[in-house]
C-alpha positions in Angstrom: 0.0 -0.1 0.0 1.3 3.4 -1.0 2.1 5.8 1.9 -0.3 8.3 0.5 -3.2 5.9 0.4 -2.6 4.9 3.9 -2.6 8.4 5.1 -5.8 9.0 3.2 -7.5 6.0 4.9 -6.4 7.5 8.2 -8.3 10.8 7.3 -5.3 13.1 7.7 -3.3 13.1 4.5 -5.6 15.6 2.7 -4.5 18.1 5.3 -0.8 18.1 4.4 -0.7 20.9 1.8 -2.0 23.4 4.3 1.3 23.2 6.2 2.9 25.3 3.5 0.1 27.9 3.3 1.5 30.6 5.6 4.7 30.8 3.6 3.1 30.6 0.2 0.5 33.2 1.0 3.2 35.8 1.3 4.6 35.1 -2.2 2.3 33.3 -4.4 0.2 35.3 -6.9 -3.6 34.8 -7.3 -4.1 32.0 -9.8 -4.7 33.4 -13.3 -7.6 32.3 -15.4 -9.4 30.9 -12.3 -12.5 28.9 -12.7 -14.6 27.2 -10.0 -17.8 25.3 -9.9 -19.9 25.3 -6.8 -22.7 22.8 -6.3 -25.7 23.5 -3.9 -27.3 20.1 -3.6 -30.9 20.1 -2.2 -31.3 16.6 -0.6 -34.5 14.9 -0.6 -35.9 16.0 -4.0 -36.9 19.7 -4.1 -40.3 20.5 -5.6 -39.2 22.8 -8.5 -42.8 23.2 -9.5 -43.1 25.8 -6.8 -39.6 27.3 -7.5 -40.4 28.4 -11.0 -44.2 28.9 -11.6 -46.3 30.1 -14.6 -48.0 33.4 -14.0 -49.9 33.6 -17.4 -52.8 31.5 -18.6 -51.0 28.4 -17.4 -51.4 29.4 -13.8 -55.0 28.0 -13.9 -53.5 24.5 -14.8 -51.0 24.8 -12.0 -53.6 25.8 -9.4 -55.9 22.9 -10.4 -53.2 20.4 -10.1 -52.1 21.4 -6.6 -55.0 23.0 -4.8 -53.3 22.9 -1.4 -49.9 23.7 -2.6 -50.3 26.4 -5.3 -48.7 29.7 -4.5 -50.8 32.9 -4.8 -50.1 34.4 -8.1 -49.9 37.8 -6.6 -47.0 36.7 -4.4 -44.9 35.3 -7.3 -41.7 37.4 -8.1 -41.9 38.6 -11.7 -39.1 37.6 -14.0 -37.8 39.7 -16.9 -36.2 36.9 -18.9 -34.7 37.7 -22.3 -36.1 34.7 -24.0 -39.3 33.7 -22.0 -42.4 35.3 -20.5 -45.2 34.5 -18.1 -43.0 33.0 -15.3 -42.4 34.0 -11.7 -40.2 32.8 -8.8 -41.1 31.6 -5.3 -41.5 34.6 -3.1 -38.6 33.7 -0.9 -36.2 34.1 -3.8 -35.9 37.9 -3.7 -32.2 37.9 -4.2 -32.2 35.4 -7.0 -34.9 37.4 -8.7 -32.6 40.4 -8.7 -29.7 38.4 -10.0 -31.8 36.8 -12.8 -33.4 40.1 -13.8 -30.0 41.9 -13.8 -28.4 39.1 -16.0 -26.2 37.6 -13.4 -28.1 34.3 -13.3 -30.3 32.0 -15.2 -33.0 29.4 -14.7 -33.0 25.9 -16.1 -36.2 24.2 -16.9 -37.3 20.6 -16.7 -33.7 19.0 -16.4 -33.0 15.5 -15.3 -31.0 12.4 -15.9 -31.4 10.6 -19.4 -29.3 8.2 -21.4 -30.5 9.6 -24.7 -33.3 11.9 -26.0 -36.5 10.2 -24.9 -40.3 10.8 -25.8 -43.2 9.8 -23.8 -44.0 7.0 -26.3 -40.5 5.6 -26.0 -40.8 5.7 -22.1 -44.2 4.0 -22.2 -42.9 1.3 -24.5 -39.6 1.0 -22.7 -38.0 1.1 -26.1 -35.0 3.1 -25.0 -32.7 2.6 -22.0 -33.8 4.6 -18.9 -31.7 5.8 -15.9 -31.0 3.2 -13.3 -33.6 2.9 -10.6 -35.6 6.0 -11.3 -37.3 7.7 -8.3 -35.0 6.3 -5.8 -33.3 8.9 -3.6 -29.9 7.4 -3.4 -29.7 6.3 -7.0 -30.9 9.6 -8.4 -28.6 11.6 -6.1 -25.9 9.5 -7.7 -27.2 10.0 -11.2 -27.2 13.8 -10.8 -23.7 13.8 -9.2 -22.1 11.2 -11.4 -23.4 11.8 -14.9 -23.3 8.0 -15.5 -26.9 7.1 -14.9 -27.2 3.5 -16.2 -25.6 2.0 -13.1 -24.7 2.7 -9.6 -22.1 5.6 -9.4 -18.4 5.0 -8.7 -17.2 8.6 -9.3 -18.6 12.0 -10.2 -18.5 14.3 -13.1 -17.0 17.0 -11.1 -14.1 14.7 -10.1 -13.6 13.5 -13.5 -13.4 17.0 -14.8 -10.8 17.9 -12.2 -8.7 14.8 -12.8 -8.2 16.2 -16.3 -8.0 19.9 -15.6 -5.5 19.8 -12.8 -2.2 18.0 -13.7 -1.0 15.0 -11.8 1.8 16.1 -9.6 0.8 19.6 -9.4 1.3 21.0 -5.8 -1.8 21.1 -3.7 -3.7 19.1 -6.3 -5.7 17.4 -3.6 -7.3 20.7 -2.8 -9.1 21.0 -6.2 -12.0 19.1 -4.8 -13.3 20.6 -1.5 -16.5 19.5 0.2 -18.1 21.7 2.9 -20.8 19.1 3.4 -19.1 15.7 4.1 -18.6 13.0 1.6 -20.1 13.1 -1.9 -20.1 11.4 -5.3 -19.8 14.6 -7.5 -16.2 15.3 -6.5 -14.9 11.8 -6.5 -12.4 11.3 -9.4 -11.9 8.2 -11.5 -8.2 8.2 -10.8 -6.8 9.6 -7.6 -8.9 12.6 -6.5 -11.1 12.3 -3.5 -13.0 15.3 -1.9 -11.1 17.1 0.9 -13.6 17.8 3.6 -13.4 21.1 5.4 -15.6 22.1 8.4 -18.1 24.9 7.5 -17.5 26.3 10.9 -13.9 26.7 10.6 -13.4 25.2 13.9 -11.3 22.1 14.9 -11.5 19.5 17.5 -8.0 20.3 19.0 -8.2 24.2 19.0 -7.0 24.1 22.6 -3.7 22.5 21.7 -0.4 24.5 22.0 2.6 22.4 21.1 4.9 24.9 23.0 3.0 24.9 26.3 4.6 24.1 29.5 3.1 21.5 31.8 2.7 23.9 34.6 0.6 26.4 32.5 -1.3 24.0 30.2 -0.9 20.4 31.3 -3.4 19.1 28.7 -1.4 20.4 25.8 2.0 19.3 27.4 0.5 15.8 27.8 -0.6 15.7 24.2 2.8 17.0 23.0 4.6 14.3 25.2 2.4 11.5 23.8 3.1 12.6 20.2 6.8 12.7 20.9 6.9 9.1 22.0 8.6 6.5 19.9 6.5 3.4 19.4 7.8 0.0 18.3 4.5 -1.1 16.7 4.3 0.3 13.2 0.6 1.1 13.3 0.9 2.9 16.6 3.8 5.0 15.3 1.9 5.7 12.1 -1.0 6.9 14.1 1.1 9.2 16.2 2.8 10.6 13.1 -0.4 11.4 11.4 -1.9 13.0 14.5 1.2 15.2 14.9 1.1 16.4 11.3 -2.7 16.9 11.4 -2.4 19.0 14.5 0.3 21.2 13.1 -1.5 21.5 9.8 -4.8 22.3 11.7 -3.1 25.3 13.3 -1.8 26.6 10.1 -5.1 26.1 8.3 -6.9 28.0 11.1 -4.4 30.9 10.9 -4.8 31.0 7.1 -8.6 31.2 7.4 -8.5 33.8 10.1 -6.5 36.1 7.9 -8.9 35.7 4.9 -9.8 39.0 3.2 -13.5 38.1 2.6 -15.5 41.0 4.0 -19.0 40.0 2.9 -21.3 39.0 5.9 -22.8 35.6 5.3 -26.0 34.4 7.1 -25.5 32.2 10.2 -27.3 29.3 8.7 -26.1 25.8 7.6 -25.8 26.8 4.0 -24.7 30.3 4.8 -21.7 28.9 6.8 -20.8 26.4 4.0 -20.8 29.1 1.3 -19.0 31.5 3.6 -16.3 28.9 4.0 -16.1 28.2 0.3 -15.6 32.0 -0.3 -12.8 32.1 2.2 -11.1 29.1 0.5 -11.5 30.7 -2.9 -9.9 33.8 -1.5 -6.9 31.7 -0.6 -6.6 30.3 -4.2 -3.2 32.2 -4.7 -1.5 30.3 -1.7 -2.7 27.0 -3.3 -1.7 27.8 -6.8 -4.8 26.1 -8.3 -6.7 27.6 -11.2 -9.4 25.0 -11.2 -11.6 23.9 -8.3 -15.0 22.4 -7.3 -16.8 23.0 -4.1 -19.8 20.9 -2.7 -22.4 22.3 -0.4 -25.8 21.0 0.6 -29.1 21.6 2.4 -31.6 19.0 3.3 -35.3 18.8 4.1 -36.9 18.5 0.7 -38.6 15.0 0.9 -42.1 16.4 1.4 -44.7 13.7 0.8 -47.1 14.6 3.5 -45.7 17.3 6.0 -46.1 21.0 5.7 -44.4 21.4 2.3 -45.3 25.0 1.9 -43.7 26.1 5.2 -40.7 23.9 5.0 -39.9 24.9 1.4 -40.4 28.6 2.2 -37.8 28.3 5.0 -35.3 26.3 2.9 -35.8 28.6 0.0 -35.2 31.7 2.2 -32.0 30.1 3.5 -30.7 29.2 0.0 -31.6 32.7 -1.3 -29.7 34.6 1.4 -26.6 32.3 1.2 -26.4 32.3 -2.6 -26.9 36.1 -2.7 -24.1 36.7 -0.2 -21.9 34.3 -2.1 -22.4 36.2 -5.4 -21.7 39.5 -3.5 -18.4 37.9 -2.2 -17.3 36.8 -5.7 -18.1 40.1 -7.2 -16.1 41.9 -4.5 -13.1 39.5 -5.4 -13.4 40.3 -9.0 -14.5 36.6 -9.7 -18.1 37.2 -10.8 -17.2 35.7 -14.1 -14.9 33.0 -12.8 -17.1 31.1 -10.4 -20.4 29.4 -11.3 -22.8 28.2 -8.6 -25.5 25.9 -9.7 -28.3 23.9 -7.8 -29.0 20.2 -8.0 -31.3 17.8 -6.3 -32.4 14.1 -6.2 -35.3 14.7 -8.6 -38.3 16.8 -9.0 -41.6 16.0 -7.4 -45.1 15.4 -8.9 -46.9 18.3 -10.4 -50.1 16.8 -8.9 -50.6 17.0 -5.1 -51.0 13.7 -3.3 -53.5 15.5 -0.9 -50.8 16.6 1.5 -47.5 17.1 -0.3 -45.9 15.7 -3.5 -44.1 12.5 -4.4 -41.0 11.4 -6.2 -40.8 12.5 -9.8 -38.2 13.2 -12.5 -37.6 16.4 -14.4 -37.0 19.5 -12.1 -36.3 23.2 -12.5 -33.0 24.8 -11.2 -30.8 27.8 -11.3 -27.2 28.9 -11.9 -25.6 32.0 -10.6 -22.4 33.9 -11.8 -19.7 32.7 -14.2 -21.2 30.7 -17.0 -24.7 32.2 -16.2 -23.6 35.7 -16.8 -23.3 37.7 -20.1 -24.9 36.0 -23.0 -26.4 33.3 -20.9 -27.6 35.6 -18.0 -31.2 36.5 -17.5 -32.4 33.6 -19.6 -34.5 30.4 -19.3 -32.4 27.5 -20.4 -34.0 24.3 -21.6 -37.9 24.2 -22.1 -40.7 24.3 -19.7 -42.8 21.1 -19.8 -46.4 21.1 -21.1 -48.3 21.4 -17.8 -51.1 19.1 -18.9 -51.7 16.1 -16.7 -51.1 13.0 -18.9 -49.9 15.3 -21.6 -46.9 15.0 -23.9 -44.3 15.6 -21.0 -46.1 13.7 -18.2 -45.4 10.1 -17.7 -47.9 9.8 -14.8 -49.3 12.2 -12.1 -47.2 15.1 -13.3 -43.9 13.3 -13.4 -42.2 15.4 -16.0 -40.1 13.6 -18.6 -37.0 15.8 -18.8 -36.8 18.0 -21.8 -33.2 18.8 -20.9 -30.7 16.2 -19.9 -28.2 16.8 -17.1 -25.5 15.9 -19.7 -26.5 19.0 -21.6 -26.0 21.4 -18.6 -22.9 19.5 -17.5 -21.2 19.6 -20.8 -21.8 23.4 -21.1 -20.3 24.0 -17.7 -17.4 21.7 -18.5 -16.8 23.8 -21.7 -16.9 26.9 -19.7 -14.4 25.3 -17.2 -12.0 24.8 -20.1 -12.7 21.2 -21.1 -11.7 20.0 -24.6 -13.5 17.4 -26.7 -11.5 14.5 -25.2 -12.2 15.6 -21.6 -15.9 16.1 -22.5 -16.2 12.5 -23.8 -14.6 11.2 -20.5 -16.6 13.4 -18.2 -20.0 13.0 -20.0 -19.9 9.8 -22.0 -23.5 10.1 -23.1 -23.2 13.9 -23.9 -22.5 13.5 -27.6 -25.9 11.9 -28.1 -27.6 15.3 -27.1 -27.9 18.6 -28.9 -26.4 21.7 -27.4 -28.6 23.0 -24.5 -31.5 25.0 -25.6 -30.9 28.7 -25.1 -27.2 28.4 -24.4 -25.2 31.0 -26.2 
């Protein structure tokens, strides 16, 4: 077993590059041509039918399908999209509304995993291959994050993209994939990269430890230092002590680097606010790492709304997302990175257009958003993809308002990968089914 792999299994190896941060920060320039992707994953299956809502004649169909869940038309936030009319946002998304209407964000309609372009007739006849285990939380989370939807995922499209964008052997390569929300498939590479996990709080379990403390003034730190200095004959005991020693020193360096961050934007004190705030601080330290390509994973839960108070829960979650994403966009703009960082939303799947009487059930196609970077300029302020026909049992409904996606995740993913700098060979490796789809509707 290679030493690097042993350290990864111990959970500490990924910390090692930070030991150099304080010295590098004084001399390394900010990475040129910087690009980063930031995923905000909504675990549980967000009901996108209440994120993006028709405000024109289609509203009557919307209201009829979900009498207990329909939002009041008067409360929907009007959108001034350059290529679509008659749509409004959930009232909690005041910040996102401003970003879309000012051309700094876009909306993505009825997107979901597909293996090839599929019609309702083909779905009904099962005459084309379909994604593995549709409507399963874990499998569809994997499908969204992996981009390989015909089997259980082994790695993710973000990780595969980074494997080819960041050269092997590059200093601090392991920091290309950073998770602020534990383990995830999206950032797992198909070669060596694994997501490096950072606490969203910026705090560490051994904050008390001072390696230079004297036993009289700080007996606990002195005892830890003495233990770490011991020589053990058993190789696993010694390896554990070595890893702990390195981890504690690197922890101190990382804490110092984060405390000196130049991010001045105030982030909300919420779960997602803390995650995106830490992502902003890490992006601010990009010069010290010397990386020009990175991916960040963040998440928020609470979207599995079969029968509880969906309207209230979604309103609370959307308000948290809106405040955190708006603050993140403000921070990127202040750093001069508004065009260099793209944040996008994802979720297990959509939910049924028709109410089940209390909430909504597992579905397929869903509505999402993207902010900054690739969602600005020619692509900003637009509806990408196509809204489904809202007719129950209509051409886009495979049952109870389960929308057959009119845009594949491959289409969005390949556009983001191109923006990231991927060439044709990389695109084929990252999105193996992507060549079977047209360019994304509305993408400039």
